[in-house]
C-alpha positions as CSV (number, residue, x, y, z in Angstrom):
1,M,9.4,-10.6,0.7
2,D,10.0,-7.4,2.8
3,W,13.7,-7.4,1.9
4,V,12.8,-7.8,-1.8
5,L,10.4,-4.9,-1.6
6,E,12.8,-2.8,0.4
7,D,15.5,-3.3,-2.3
8,R,13.1,-2.4,-5.1
9,R,11.7,0.5,-3.2
10,R,15.2,1.9,-2.7
11,R,15.8,1.5,-6.4
12,A,12.5,3.2,-7.2
13,L,13.5,6.2,-5.1
14,E,16.9,6.4,-6.8
15,S,15.4,6.2,-10.3
16,D,12.4,8.5,-9.5
17,D,9.9,5.7,-10.1
18,L,7.3,6.9,-7.6
19,D,4.6,9.0,-9.1
20,L,2.8,11.8,-7.3
21,H,-0.8,12.4,-8.3
22,F,-3.2,15.1,-7.0
23,Q,-6.9,14.4,-6.4
24,P,-9.1,17.4,-6.2
25,E,-11.4,17.9,-3.2
26,I,-14.7,19.3,-4.3
27,S,-17.3,21.1,-2.2
28,C,-20.6,19.1,-2.3
29,V,-22.4,22.4,-1.8
30,T,-20.9,24.6,-4.4
31,G,-19.1,22.2,-6.7
32,D,-15.9,24.3,-6.3
33,I,-12.5,22.8,-5.9
34,I,-11.5,23.5,-2.3
35,G,-8.2,21.7,-2.1
36,A,-6.2,18.7,-3.3
37,E,-5.0,15.5,-1.8
38,A,-1.5,14.3,-2.8
39,L,-1.3,10.6,-3.6
40,M,1.9,8.7,-4.0
41,R,1.8,5.7,-6.4
42,W,4.4,3.0,-7.2
43,N,4.0,0.7,-10.1
44,E,6.9,-1.8,-9.8
45,P,7.9,-3.1,-13.2
46,E,8.1,-6.8,-12.2
47,I,5.4,-6.9,-9.4
48,G,2.9,-4.4,-10.6
49,A,1.1,-1.8,-8.5
50,I,2.3,-1.6,-4.9
51,S,-0.2,-0.3,-2.4
52,P,0.8,2.9,-0.5
53,D,-0.1,1.1,2.7
54,V,2.7,-1.4,1.9
55,F,5.5,0.9,0.7
56,I,4.9,3.7,3.2
57,E,4.9,1.2,6.1
58,L,8.1,-0.3,4.7
59,A,9.8,3.1,4.5
60,E,8.7,3.9,8.1
61,S,9.9,0.6,9.4
62,T,13.4,1.0,7.9
63,G,13.7,4.6,9.2
64,Q,13.6,6.2,5.8
65,M,10.3,8.0,6.3
66,N,8.9,9.8,9.3
67,S,6.3,12.5,9.9
68,R,8.8,15.1,8.7
69,S,9.2,13.2,5.4
70,I,5.4,13.2,4.9
71,E,5.2,16.9,5.6
72,Y,7.9,17.5,2.9
73,L,6.1,15.5,0.3
């Protein structure tokens, strides 16, 4: 199934189907927003939601994502 996901992931990148969401980080002491975490999401039309653990590992194993890519995101 990895090759199927790899093909679909490649198409998702080409068609801009990955979504970037931001989750606020809130101080438990003050209740203020102190930062944000960037979260990548992929909802594949035929398969459904693909876990970031799966698609990021796939991108790393094929050499299409490395620590520099993550810094860029």
